[in-house]
C-alpha positions in Angstrom: 104.7 89.9 118.6 102.9 89.4 115.6 100.3 91.8 114.2 98.6 91.4 110.8 95.9 94.0 109.7 94.6 93.1 106.4 98.0 93.2 104.3 100.6 93.9 106.9 102.5 91.7 109.3 105.4 92.4 111.8 107.4 89.9 113.8 110.1 90.9 116.3 112.6 88.3 117.2 116.0 87.6 118.2 117.8 86.6 115.0 119.1 83.2 116.0 119.3 80.1 113.9 116.4 78.5 115.6 114.2 81.4 114.9 114.9 82.0 111.3 113.1 78.7 110.4 110.0 79.8 112.4 110.0 83.4 110.7 110.2 81.5 107.2 107.1 79.5 108.2 105.4 82.8 109.4 106.2 84.5 106.4 105.0 81.4 104.3 101.7 81.1 106.2 101.0 84.9 106.0 101.6 84.9 102.1 99.3 81.6 101.8 96.5 83.4 103.6 96.9 86.5 101.3 96.9 83.8 98.3 100.4 84.8 97.1 101.6 81.3 97.0 103.9 82.0 93.9 105.8 84.5 96.1 106.6 82.1 99.2 109.7 80.6 97.9 111.5 83.9 96.9 110.1 85.8 100.1 111.3 82.9 102.3 114.7 82.8 100.7 114.9 86.7 101.1 113.9 86.8 104.6 116.4 84.1 105.5 119.3 85.6 104.0 118.5 89.2 105.5 118.0 87.6 108.9 121.3 85.5 108.5 123.1 88.9 107.9 121.8 90.1 111.3 122.7 87.0 113.1 126.4 87.3 111.6 126.9 90.9 111.5 124.4 93.0 113.6 125.6 94.7 116.8 125.1 95.2 119.6 122.4 92.9 119.7 120.6 90.3 117.4 117.2 92.0 118.0 115.3 93.0 114.9 111.8 93.1 113.4 110.5 91.5 110.0 108.0 93.4 108.3 105.9 92.1 105.3 103.7 94.6 103.4 101.4 94.2 100.5 100.7 97.5 98.7 98.7 97.3 95.2 101.0 94.9 93.3 104.0 94.9 95.4 105.0 92.8 98.3 107.9 94.5 100.6 109.6 92.2 102.9 112.1 94.4 105.3 114.3 93.3 108.2 114.9 96.2 110.8 118.1 96.0 113.2 119.8 98.1 115.8 123.2 98.2 113.9 123.7 101.6 112.0 126.5 99.8 109.9 125.1 99.6 106.2 125.8 96.3 104.4 127.9 96.2 101.1 127.2 93.7 98.4 130.3 91.5 98.2 131.9 90.3 95.3 132.0 86.6 96.5 133.2 83.6 94.5 130.3 81.8 92.9 131.3 78.6 94.9 131.6 80.4 98.2 129.2 79.1 101.1 129.0 82.5 102.7 129.0 86.4 101.4 126.6 85.9 98.8 123.3 86.8 100.7 122.5 90.3 99.3 123.7 89.4 95.9 121.1 86.5 96.0 118.5 88.9 97.3 119.3 91.5 94.5 119.0 88.8 92.0 115.7 87.3 93.1 113.8 90.5 93.8 112.5 93.2 91.8 114.1 95.8 94.0 116.1 96.0 97.0 117.9 98.6 99.4 119.0 99.8 102.6 118.3 103.0 104.6 119.3 104.2 108.1 116.7 104.0 110.8 117.3 106.9 113.2 121.0 107.1 114.8 120.9 103.5 115.7 120.0 101.1 113.2 118.9 100.2 109.7 116.3 98.8 107.4 117.3 96.5 104.4 114.3 95.4 102.3 113.3 94.0 98.9 110.2 94.0 96.9 108.6 91.3 94.7 105.8 92.0 92.2 102.4 90.4 93.0 101.4 90.0 89.3 103.2 87.9 87.1 103.8 89.0 83.5 101.3 87.8 80.8 102.4 84.5 79.4 101.5 83.8 75.6 100.0 80.4 75.5 99.9 79.1 71.7 96.5 78.4 70.5 95.6 74.6 70.4 95.6 73.0 67.0 92.1 72.4 65.6 91.0 68.8 66.0 90.2 66.8 62.9 86.9 64.8 62.8 88.0 60.9 62.9 87.0 59.4 59.5 86.7 55.9 61.1 86.1 54.6 64.6 89.2 53.9 66.5 89.8 50.3 67.5 90.9 50.2 71.1 91.2 46.5 71.6 92.2 44.0 69.1 89.9 41.1 68.6 91.4 38.0 70.7 90.1 34.4 70.6 89.8 33.3 74.1 92.4 30.4 74.5 91.3 27.0 74.1 88.1 28.0 72.3 89.2 28.0 68.8 86.9 25.9 66.4 88.9 23.0 66.4 89.1 22.9 70.2 85.4 23.5 70.7 83.8 20.3 72.0 81.0 18.8 70.0 77.6 19.6 71.3 75.1 16.7 70.9 71.4 17.5 70.1 68.6 15.8 71.9 65.8 14.8 69.7 62.6 13.7 71.4 
């Protein structure tokens, strides 16, 4: 089920590897629709990591709900599952191929967290700011007027048309 009144989108799914790519595309399309293109890569990465955790760790089932919500200047992405166990950020080796998902979410987001959801579930979420910090652009140097015209092409004599190679023209006098 997909719903998206103005600035809210919810997707319910089984967190299977084949579905994770579909949800990435849904999140990307929704952010494009909201004109939040600069957030697509980070939001897609974050939702991928959270869904991968549901796939690997959630019990008793892999059913979950992904929700993205835009409020003022914050995008919140959350994943709700039916496993009440709260995740823990692991001190994974930087070269490890797994166990770094929540650390990556923490690093690329403005904030993140987890909260119990009733007696049988939890919600893991992260936020991204929708406004980029102001970037100072140095002023352009003043242009000086050119003092002489710029030559774009060198004057080249056509091959075989030098004065010594030019055929003599005869004048007809009549």
